[in-house]
ROLUM-570604 format. One record per residue (C-alpha): residue number from 1; x, y, z; residue in three letters. Coordinates in nm, 3 decimals. Layout:
<pts>
<k NUM px X py Y pz Z r ala>
...
</pts>
This chain:
<pts>
<k 1 px -2.218 py -12.700 pz 11.401 r met>
<k 2 px -2.337 py -12.346 pz 11.458 r ala>
<k 3 px -2.169 py -12.131 pz 11.713 r leu>
<k 4 px -2.343 py -11.834 pz 11.874 r ala>
<k 5 px -2.132 py -11.529 pz 11.937 r val>
<k 6 px -2.237 py -11.297 pz 12.215 r ile>
<k 7 px -2.110 py -10.942 pz 12.176 r arg>
<k 8 px -2.077 py -10.720 pz 12.477 r thr>
<k 9 px -2.173 py -10.358 pz 12.427 r pro>
<k 10 px -1.888 py -10.111 pz 12.406 r ser>
<k 11 px -1.828 py -9.894 pz 12.711 r leu>
<k 12 px -1.712 py -9.604 pz 12.496 r glu>
<k 13 px -1.974 py -9.350 pz 12.384 r pro>
<k 14 px -2.070 py -9.346 pz 12.017 r trp>
<k 15 px -1.871 py -9.100 pz 11.811 r lys>
<k 16 px -1.983 py -8.983 pz 11.466 r pro>
<k 17 px -1.751 py -9.039 pz 11.173 r leu>
<k 18 px -1.528 py -8.753 pz 11.073 r gln>
<k 19 px -1.649 py -8.570 pz 10.767 r arg>
<k 20 px -1.444 py -8.577 pz 10.451 r lys>
<k 21 px -1.439 py -8.299 pz 10.197 r ala>
<k 22 px -1.661 py -8.347 pz 9.894 r leu>
<k 23 px -1.484 py -8.407 pz 9.564 r pro>
<k 24 px -1.397 py -8.094 pz 9.373 r ala>
<k 25 px -1.490 py -8.024 pz 9.013 r gly>
<k 26 px -1.850 py -8.143 pz 9.012 r arg>
<k 27 px -2.135 py -7.923 pz 8.890 r pro>
<k 28 px -2.315 py -7.724 pz 9.159 r arg>
<k 29 px -2.636 py -7.924 pz 9.111 r glu>
<k 30 px -2.449 py -8.241 pz 9.216 r trp>
<k 31 px -2.354 py -8.085 pz 9.553 r tyr>
<k 32 px -2.708 py -7.956 pz 9.610 r val>
<k 33 px -2.856 py -8.300 pz 9.539 r thr>
<k 34 px -2.594 py -8.477 pz 9.748 r his>
<k 35 px -2.655 py -8.256 pz 10.053 r asn>
<k 36 px -3.033 py -8.286 pz 10.005 r arg>
<k 37 px -3.007 py -8.666 pz 10.008 r arg>
<k 38 px -2.797 py -8.659 pz 10.326 r leu>
<k 39 px -3.048 py -8.432 pz 10.498 r lys>
<k 40 px -3.342 py -8.645 pz 10.383 r ala>
<k 41 px -3.170 py -8.960 pz 10.507 r met>
<k 42 px -3.105 py -8.806 pz 10.850 r arg>
<k 43 px -3.469 py -8.702 pz 10.873 r leu>
<k 44 px -3.596 py -9.042 pz 10.756 r ala>
<k 45 px -3.386 py -9.217 pz 11.019 r ile>
<k 46 px -3.511 py -8.980 pz 11.290 r ala>
<k 47 px -3.873 py -9.038 pz 11.185 r leu>
<k 48 px -3.826 py -9.415 pz 11.179 r leu>
<k 49 px -3.672 py -9.400 pz 11.526 r asp>
<k 50 px -3.976 py -9.199 pz 11.637 r ala>
<k 51 px -4.211 py -9.469 pz 11.507 r gly>
<k 52 px -4.325 py -9.318 pz 11.176 r val>
<k 53 px -4.314 py -9.618 pz 10.941 r tyr>
<k 54 px -4.578 py -9.515 pz 10.686 r val>
<k 55 px -4.511 py -9.233 pz 10.437 r pro>
<k 56 px -4.864 py -9.097 pz 10.475 r ser>
<k 57 px -4.793 py -9.029 pz 10.844 r lys>
<k 58 px -4.484 py -8.824 pz 10.750 r ala>
<k 59 px -4.649 py -8.496 pz 10.663 r thr>
<k 60 px -4.448 py -8.187 pz 10.580 r asn>
<k 61 px -4.534 py -8.047 pz 10.922 r ala>
<k 62 px -4.414 py -8.357 pz 11.106 r ser>
<k 63 px -4.094 py -8.371 pz 10.901 r ile>
<k 64 px -4.023 py -8.004 pz 10.972 r arg>
<k 65 px -4.096 py -8.055 pz 11.343 r ala>
<k 66 px -3.852 py -8.346 pz 11.346 r thr>
<k 67 px -3.591 py -8.129 pz 11.174 r ala>
<k 68 px -3.633 py -7.865 pz 11.443 r gln>
<k 69 px -3.613 py -8.132 pz 11.713 r his>
<k 70 px -3.283 py -8.275 pz 11.584 r ile>
<k 71 px -3.139 py -7.932 pz 11.517 r gly>
<k 72 px -3.124 py -7.893 pz 11.139 r ile>
<k 73 px -3.275 py -7.629 pz 10.912 r his>
<k 74 px -3.635 py -7.687 pz 10.802 r pro>
<k 75 px -3.644 py -7.888 pz 10.479 r pro>
<k 76 px -3.799 py -7.777 pz 10.153 r ser>
<k 77 px -4.101 py -7.946 pz 9.998 r asp>
<k 78 px -3.864 py -8.138 pz 9.767 r thr>
<k 79 px -3.668 py -8.271 pz 10.063 r thr>
<k 80 px -3.991 py -8.369 pz 10.239 r cys>
<k 81 px -4.094 py -8.571 pz 9.933 r arg>
<k 82 px -3.753 py -8.737 pz 9.936 r met>
<k 83 px -3.794 py -8.830 pz 10.304 r val>
<k 84 px -4.127 py -8.998 pz 10.227 r arg>
<k 85 px -3.963 py -9.183 pz 9.937 r thr>
<k 86 px -3.688 py -9.311 pz 10.166 r phe>
<k 87 px -3.947 py -9.431 pz 10.417 r ile>
<k 88 px -4.154 py -9.596 pz 10.142 r arg>
<k 89 px -3.861 py -9.783 pz 9.984 r his>
<k 90 px -3.700 py -9.879 pz 10.311 r gly>
<k 91 px -3.926 py -10.180 pz 10.355 r arg>
</pts>
């Protein structure tokens, strides 16, 4: 017998997780790539929330406008390609 569980929404506002320090001792390129992936993921989520579900609709200009809208530095061309890759493989 299946039982449906109804969850009530929390009355507390959403709080982001606290950031932890990155592990020490890695090569610099690892940190650059890691931070680029985080930035690309934030941008991909913002674009998906805005209704951009197709990578061809996520032009460099629209990605940079989204970055400005959410308050992060404009991404490089490499990061823009990574955003489109995240959108493409998110299906």
